[in-house]
Structures are given as C-alpha cells and as structure tokens.
C-alpha positions, 0 to 999 in steps of 0.5 A: 760114326768114327772119324779122323782125330777121334779119341778112342779107348781100348776096351779089350782087357787082354790087349797089352795097351788096355786101357790107353786112349788113342787118337785115330789117324786112319779108318779102315773097314776092319778097324782103325789105325791110331797113335799115342804121343810118348813124352821124352826128355827135354833134349829129344822130341816127343815121338808117336807109337802107332797101333791098329785096332779091330772094330769092337776093340775100342770105344769112342770117347771124344774128339781131339783138337790138334793144336799146331805150334 
C-alpha cells in the first residue's frame, strides 16, 4: 500500500520523466502526486518539480526519510 514519502519510479517508458524517482506527497484514488528536487547553484535555493502519476504508471521502490535542517 502506497503512503506519503514513499519513493516511486516511473515505469511508463513513454512518459517524458521515465525512469525518474519521485517522492510521494499526495495519494489520490486515480494515482499519486509527487515531486523531485531540482538542484540549483549556490546562490539560489533548490526547487521542487511536481508531477501526477496515474496508478500502474509507477512502482514503489522505497521510503524517504526527510531530514530537516
């Protein structure tokens, strides 16, 4: 069963983000919403890119432990 902060991999080879790893932040009946953190340079903070994936378009590969600053 999928839960918040699970790490999923996109398994749909036709998806433009295939085979990225995504951290789940919302679970919907149709699938999940998640994000990937995009690193930037030292002068700018990192930013997150959000994505929605339908069920059967991802596979659970682990669980993230989010470390606060």
